[in-house]
VMD Tcl script that draws the C-alpha trace (Angstrom):
set ca {
  {-113.85 61.74 100.20}
  {-112.13 59.75 97.64}
  {-112.78 60.43 93.57}
  {-111.43 56.66 93.11}
  {-115.40 55.67 93.44}
  {-115.74 56.89 89.70}
  {-113.86 54.02 87.95}
  {-116.79 51.51 89.04}
  {-118.55 53.57 86.56}
  {-116.40 52.95 83.76}
  {-117.80 50.49 80.82}
  {-115.47 47.12 80.61}
  {-115.30 47.58 76.89}
  {-114.42 51.55 76.61}
  {-112.62 52.06 74.06}
  {-110.59 54.87 75.35}
  {-108.09 55.12 77.80}
  {-109.46 58.15 79.12}
  {-112.95 57.90 80.52}
  {-115.20 61.30 80.72}
  {-118.58 59.83 82.65}
  {-121.49 60.70 81.13}
  {-124.71 61.14 82.96}
  {-127.96 63.18 83.45}
  {-129.09 65.28 86.18}
  {-132.60 64.07 86.75}
  {-135.28 64.90 85.46}
  {-136.56 64.21 81.58}
  {-139.19 64.93 79.18}
  {-142.34 62.65 80.41}
  {-144.08 60.55 77.60}
  {-147.09 62.78 76.70}
  {-149.21 59.48 76.91}
  {-148.19 59.64 81.27}
  {-149.69 62.64 81.51}
  {-152.77 61.31 80.05}
  {-152.62 58.60 82.27}
  {-152.37 60.89 85.05}
  {-155.35 62.81 84.54}
  {-157.39 59.56 83.70}
  {-156.36 58.19 86.87}
  {-157.58 61.74 89.00}
  {-160.82 61.58 86.98}
  {-163.00 59.00 88.99}
  {-165.50 58.42 86.09}
  {-162.68 56.68 83.94}
  {-161.95 53.89 85.68}
  {-158.53 53.75 85.48}
  {-157.57 52.86 88.75}
  {-154.28 52.50 90.76}
  {-153.07 49.90 89.53}
  {-153.53 51.08 85.90}
  {-151.74 53.93 86.53}
  {-149.13 52.42 88.27}
  {-148.24 50.39 85.00}
  {-148.08 53.59 83.19}
  {-145.25 55.06 85.04}
  {-143.57 51.42 84.77}
  {-143.67 51.70 81.44}
  {-142.73 55.16 81.07}
  {-139.96 54.56 83.66}
  {-138.42 51.52 81.58}
  {-138.89 53.60 78.40}
  {-136.83 56.43 79.64}
  {-134.39 54.18 80.69}
  {-133.66 52.42 77.17}
  {-133.86 55.97 76.15}
  {-131.15 56.97 77.85}
  {-128.63 53.71 77.20}
  {-129.36 54.30 73.55}
  {-128.12 57.51 73.87}
  {-124.88 55.87 75.42}
  {-125.06 57.51 78.85}
  {-122.65 55.67 81.27}
  {-124.65 56.59 84.07}
  {-128.33 56.14 83.85}
  {-131.71 57.53 85.76}
  {-135.44 57.17 84.87}
  {-136.08 60.66 84.26}
  {-138.15 60.83 87.34}
  {-141.08 59.39 85.84}
  {-142.76 58.79 88.96}
  {-142.44 62.06 90.83}
  {-144.00 65.33 90.38}
  {-142.39 68.25 91.91}
  {-139.33 67.78 93.79}
  {-140.30 68.91 96.90}
  {-144.17 67.60 96.38}
  {-142.88 64.14 96.00}
  {-140.97 63.81 99.37}
  {-142.64 65.84 101.73}
  {-146.02 63.40 100.70}
  {-143.62 60.48 101.84}
  {-142.17 62.13 105.27}
  {-144.08 62.38 108.57}
  {-144.37 65.70 109.64}
  {-145.64 67.66 106.57}
  {-148.97 68.65 105.51}
  {-150.53 70.48 102.35}
  {-153.06 72.90 102.66}
  {-153.32 73.86 99.07}
  {-151.44 76.03 96.17}
  {-149.36 78.92 97.40}
  {-148.90 81.75 94.25}
  {-145.26 82.02 94.19}
  {-144.89 84.45 91.11}
  {-146.81 85.71 88.23}
  {-149.40 83.49 87.65}
  {-147.94 80.16 88.90}
  {-148.46 78.53 91.62}
  {-146.37 75.67 93.75}
  {-147.96 73.29 96.53}
  {-146.01 74.61 98.57}
  {-146.31 72.01 102.27}
  {-146.02 73.01 105.97}
  {-144.33 70.94 108.90}
  {-146.74 71.18 111.30}
  {-144.57 68.08 113.60}
  {-141.36 66.95 113.83}
  {-140.02 65.13 110.85}
  {-139.91 61.12 110.77}
  {-138.83 58.70 108.46}
  {-141.24 56.12 107.92}
  {-141.56 54.00 105.17}
  {-138.67 53.93 101.94}
  {-138.74 56.93 99.45}
  {-136.73 55.37 96.45}
  {-136.02 51.74 97.26}
  {-138.89 50.78 94.74}
  {-137.87 52.96 92.33}
  {-134.14 52.36 92.30}
  {-134.56 48.42 92.20}
  {-136.95 49.14 89.46}
  {-134.62 51.34 86.98}
  {-131.82 48.64 87.79}
  {-133.89 46.01 86.71}
  {-134.35 47.44 83.59}
  {-130.79 48.29 82.74}
  {-127.52 46.70 82.72}
  {-125.88 50.30 83.08}
  {-125.52 52.07 86.82}
  {-128.13 54.08 87.99}
  {-127.88 57.22 89.72}
  {-130.59 58.17 92.59}
  {-131.22 61.93 93.23}
  {-132.85 63.24 96.12}
  {-133.89 66.56 96.77}
  {-131.91 67.50 99.75}
  {-132.68 68.85 102.95}
  {-132.05 72.20 102.65}
  {-134.31 72.56 99.98}
  {-136.92 70.38 101.50}
  {-136.87 73.08 104.64}
  {-136.50 75.88 102.58}
  {-139.47 75.60 100.40}
  {-141.87 74.46 103.22}
  {-143.64 76.64 105.87}
  {-141.66 75.69 109.14}
  {-144.24 75.76 112.18}
  {-142.52 72.80 114.30}
  {-138.69 73.81 114.40}
  {-137.21 76.80 115.93}
  {-135.77 77.80 112.33}
  {-135.14 76.30 109.18}
  {-131.33 75.10 109.71}
  {-132.87 73.05 112.54}
  {-135.25 71.55 110.28}
  {-132.76 70.86 107.53}
  {-130.58 69.34 109.91}
  {-133.42 67.18 110.91}
  {-134.34 66.33 107.26}
  {-130.95 65.55 106.63}
  {-130.64 62.31 109.18}
  {-133.71 61.20 107.11}
  {-131.95 61.45 104.09}
  {-129.08 59.61 105.46}
  {-131.62 56.55 106.27}
  {-133.27 56.83 102.87}
  {-129.37 56.63 101.45}
  {-128.36 53.71 104.06}
  {-131.39 51.72 102.58}
  {-130.69 52.85 98.82}
  {-126.93 51.03 99.54}
  {-128.43 47.82 101.10}
  {-130.94 47.87 97.43}
  {-127.03 48.21 95.49}
  {-127.44 52.00 94.62}
  {-123.60 53.12 94.52}
  {-124.20 56.87 93.17}
  {-126.81 59.11 94.97}
  {-127.25 63.03 94.11}
  {-128.01 65.30 96.19}
  {-130.33 68.47 94.78}
  {-129.87 71.74 96.21}
  {-131.60 74.32 93.97}
  {-132.36 76.57 97.13}
  {-128.68 76.77 97.85}
  {-128.36 79.20 94.66}
  {-130.96 81.93 95.79}
  {-129.73 81.83 99.37}
  {-125.89 81.31 99.17}
  {-124.74 82.62 101.94}
  {-126.32 80.12 103.71}
  {-123.84 77.38 102.13}
  {-122.79 76.66 105.81}
  {-126.14 75.14 107.01}
  {-125.95 73.06 103.83}
  {-122.27 71.84 104.69}
  {-123.81 71.03 107.87}
  {-126.59 69.17 106.82}
  {-124.11 66.94 104.14}
  {-122.36 66.17 107.17}
  {-125.49 64.69 108.77}
  {-126.59 62.91 105.22}
  {-122.89 61.41 104.47}
  {-122.72 59.56 108.38}
  {-121.99 56.43 107.99}
  {-121.99 56.12 104.42}
  {-119.45 53.55 102.81}
  {-116.79 55.43 100.89}
  {-117.51 53.44 97.72}
  {-120.66 55.29 97.22}
  {-120.43 58.55 94.78}
  {-121.93 61.54 96.70}
  {-122.92 64.49 94.12}
  {-124.33 67.85 95.02}
  {-126.03 69.57 92.26}
  {-126.26 73.20 92.48}
  {-128.90 75.56 90.29}
  {-127.07 78.74 88.60}
  {-126.64 81.33 90.67}
  {-123.68 83.86 91.79}
  {-121.40 81.06 92.45}
  {-118.41 83.15 94.27}
  {-120.80 83.56 96.96}
  {-120.12 79.71 97.90}
  {-116.99 78.91 96.25}
  {-114.38 77.83 97.80}
  {-116.22 76.97 100.80}
  {-117.87 74.33 99.53}
  {-114.66 72.32 98.73}
  {-115.04 71.77 102.30}
  {-118.41 70.05 101.66}
  {-117.97 65.69 102.16}
  {-119.29 64.83 98.43}
  {-116.87 63.24 95.64}
  {-118.60 65.71 92.96}
  {-120.31 69.17 92.48}
  {-122.75 69.38 89.68}
  {-122.86 73.10 88.31}
  {-124.72 74.47 86.04}
  {-122.32 76.70 83.68}
  {-123.84 76.34 80.12}
  {-126.24 78.50 81.15}
  {-124.10 81.56 81.28}
  {-121.97 80.71 78.64}
  {-118.92 79.56 81.29}
  {-118.74 83.09 82.30}
  {-118.37 82.09 86.02}
  {-115.78 79.42 84.76}
  {-112.94 81.40 86.18}
  {-114.04 81.51 89.64}
  {-113.42 77.85 90.14}
  {-109.81 78.21 89.07}
  {-108.16 79.61 92.01}
  {-108.13 78.05 94.63}
  {-107.68 74.44 92.98}
  {-110.97 72.61 92.53}
  {-110.00 69.54 94.57}
  {-113.49 67.45 93.90}
  {-114.80 66.06 90.91}
  {-116.66 68.70 88.58}
  {-119.64 67.46 87.63}
  {-120.10 70.01 84.42}
  {-122.80 71.24 82.58}
  {-121.91 71.02 78.89}
  {-125.61 71.37 77.58}
  {-127.90 74.22 77.91}
  {-131.39 73.34 79.15}
  {-133.08 76.42 78.32}
  {-132.03 76.31 74.48}
  {-134.67 74.06 72.97}
  {-132.16 72.65 69.89}
  {-129.64 69.93 70.46}
  {-126.01 71.46 70.52}
  {-123.51 70.19 68.06}
  {-121.14 67.79 68.81}
  {-118.67 70.10 67.98}
  {-119.76 72.28 70.03}
  {-120.35 70.17 73.12}
  {-116.47 69.28 72.71}
  {-115.19 73.05 72.88}
  {-117.82 73.16 76.21}
  {-115.90 70.20 77.30}
  {-112.66 71.59 76.90}
  {-114.01 74.58 79.41}
  {-114.16 71.82 81.99}
  {-110.35 71.04 81.52}
  {-109.65 74.24 82.05}
  {-110.80 73.92 85.63}
  {-109.88 70.23 86.39}
  {-107.57 67.36 84.59}
  {-109.80 64.62 83.37}
  {-109.82 62.16 85.63}
  {-111.62 65.02 87.55}
  {-114.45 65.70 85.11}
  {-117.67 64.51 84.54}
  {-120.11 65.63 81.84}
  {-124.15 65.93 81.97}
  {-126.54 68.19 81.13}
  {-126.71 71.99 82.77}
  {-130.08 70.63 84.57}
  {-132.99 68.77 84.75}
  {-134.49 68.44 80.80}
  {-138.18 68.15 81.79}
  {-139.28 71.27 80.03}
  {-137.54 70.50 76.62}
  {-139.47 68.45 73.70}
  {-138.29 64.94 74.16}
  {-136.35 64.54 70.63}
  {-134.25 67.60 71.72}
  {-133.59 66.38 75.13}
  {-132.41 62.80 73.60}
  {-130.35 64.86 70.57}
  {-128.81 66.68 73.63}
  {-127.84 63.73 75.69}
  {-126.37 61.34 72.17}
  {-124.90 64.56 70.67}
  {-122.80 64.82 74.05}
  {-121.55 61.42 74.66}
  {-120.53 61.16 70.84}
  {-118.63 64.63 72.27}
  {-117.43 63.06 75.37}
  {-115.76 60.09 73.34}
  {-114.39 62.24 70.73}
  {-112.47 64.23 73.95}
  {-111.22 61.16 75.18}
  {-109.61 60.27 72.21}
  {-108.15 62.97 71.34}
  {-106.77 63.24 75.07}
  {-105.49 60.20 74.69}
  {-103.54 61.02 71.39}
  {-102.31 63.85 73.11}
  {-104.41 66.60 71.31}
  {-105.67 68.22 73.55}
  {-103.12 71.09 75.35}
  {-104.79 73.46 78.04}
  {-103.53 75.37 80.33}
  {-105.19 74.45 83.67}
  {-105.77 76.56 86.88}
  {-106.00 80.76 87.52}
  {-105.20 82.99 84.15}
  {-101.90 84.19 84.58}
  {-102.65 88.60 85.11}
  {-101.35 90.45 82.17}
  {-98.36 92.57 82.48}
  {-98.85 96.49 83.49}
}
mol new
graphics top color blue
foreach p $ca { graphics top sphere $p radius 0.5 }
foreach p [lrange $ca 0 end-1] q [lrange $ca 1 end] { graphics top cylinder $p $q radius 0.2 }
display resetview
C-alpha cells in the first residue's frame, strides 16, 4: 500500500517543509458530567431519557474534538465519547453476539465478555453517524478507530465457529463492509486496534490474513493504520511488514524505547506511528523530552515515514494531563520539523554497527 496518502492530511498553511503528522490513538478522558449523565440515564427514576443522554454524548464529542483542535493536532477523533469498552461497543452492534453478564478476568476486575452464538452478520452501520458528527464538528481530518477482528474474536466466547481464526476472518469481512460505508461518508483515515495481538503474538499470521479481508477493495487514498499495544515486538517483527497497512502504531514510550532496535533490522518499510508520550505516567512530559522521543523514531525511519501520537488511548489520565501531553507533543513536533528544515538534526538510521571485538 502507498504511504503517499499521508499528504492529504498536511494542513494547507503548514509552517515547515517537513511534516510530522500528529494525532491520537483514540480514547480520551470523558468529562465527569458525561459519566453522571450515564448514571441518570440508567436510573429510571430520574426521567433522563435516551434523547437527553444522546444530547450529552453529542456535547461531549463536540467538546473533545475541539479540545484536540486546540491542542493543535493535525488529525482528530472524538475521544470515543460514545463508546464504553472496546469489544462491548461493537459486540452490541454485530448480529451473532450475546451478553450473559460480567466475567471475572483478573483480581477483582470484571469484564462483560460476550459470546458468539450464531454466525456473525453485518446489520446496520456501527460508526458512520459518529464519524459524520465529528467531521461536522471540525475542519480537520478525522481518524476512525475500529476494534480489530482478532481482538473481537479473542475477547469473546466462541460457540459458533470451528476456531477463533475462522471467527476473526468472518468478523474481518464485516469490518470491511463498515470501512466501505465510512469511506462513502468521507472517511480517509482508519485505525484498526488489535490489543489482543500483544498477548498472543504467535497469532500474527491470523491478524495478517484478517487485514487482507479488511482492506479488500478499499481505495488506495484511504489510510489504514494498525495499533498494537505494548508487548514483545520481536515476536511479530519483521513479519508484520507483510501486513497490508500504511502505518503501524507502536507503544514504545512505555518501555522507554528499550525495543527500538527491534525495528531497525531489517529496515522498517511502512510508516511508523510512534508513541512519544507515555500514557501510564500521569504528568505531561516536557516539550524537550518529547523532542528527544521523536528523534528516537528518526533512528528507525526518515521523517516522511514518521507519525506522532501518544502510546495508547489516554482515557485513564486526568483530562488536563491528557491535554498537556497532546499540546506539548504538537509543539515538539513543530520544533523538530523546523530543526530538520535547518539541517540541525543528524541521526544515523538503521541497525547499530556492531562493535569491534
